[in-house]
N, C-alpha and C positions, 0 to 999 in steps of 0.2 A: 241636272239639270244638263249631263253629259253626253245625256242620252235624245235626252228631246237633239241633241248638236250632230250629233249623231244619225238621225232619224231623218235632216233637215237636209246635212249632207246624201244620204240616201238618196231621198224625196232630189231632190235638186237631180242625180249625178241619174236618176233613171229617165226622169223628164227630158232632159238633156240629149239622151242615149238614145231612145225614144223618137225624137228628132233630126236630128242630128243623121237617121242612123237610114228616115227616109226623103229628105231631104240633101242631105249631104254639104249641110250649110250652119256652121261653125255658130253664123250671128242668129239666125236664125234658135237652131239650136237654143245661146247663151238667155236669149230675147223670153225664148218658152217656158225653160229654166227658172229662170225670175219672175213672169206674170203669174202662171198657173200657179205658186202656192201662193200670190197675195190675194189673184181673187178667189181659190177654196179661205183662203179664212175668210174672207167678204159671204161666201155662201154661208159657212159656219155661223157666224153671231147669227147671219140671215134666215136662218131654218135653226136655230136653240128658243129664238125669239118667239115665233111660232109656234117650236115648237112648248113651250112656253104656255102660251095663248090660251090656245087653245085646253091645256088642260091637262097633256100627254105623259106629260113628267110624272103626275099626282096619280094621276090612275094606273101608270104602269107602281108604281110604287106603294103604292096599293091591296 
């Protein structure tokens, strides 16, 4: 769990830093640092369902 929390902190920091460097806005940097991981979580769940539906995971395991 500590490794997951550590990676989340790195992820937020990188997201914030990149957007802040591009815009100079603390508010936009903070917003992106919070919204982007949430979007990725949803995208990952959808990706997993599509992967499972088309049997890609089963074909690779064989």
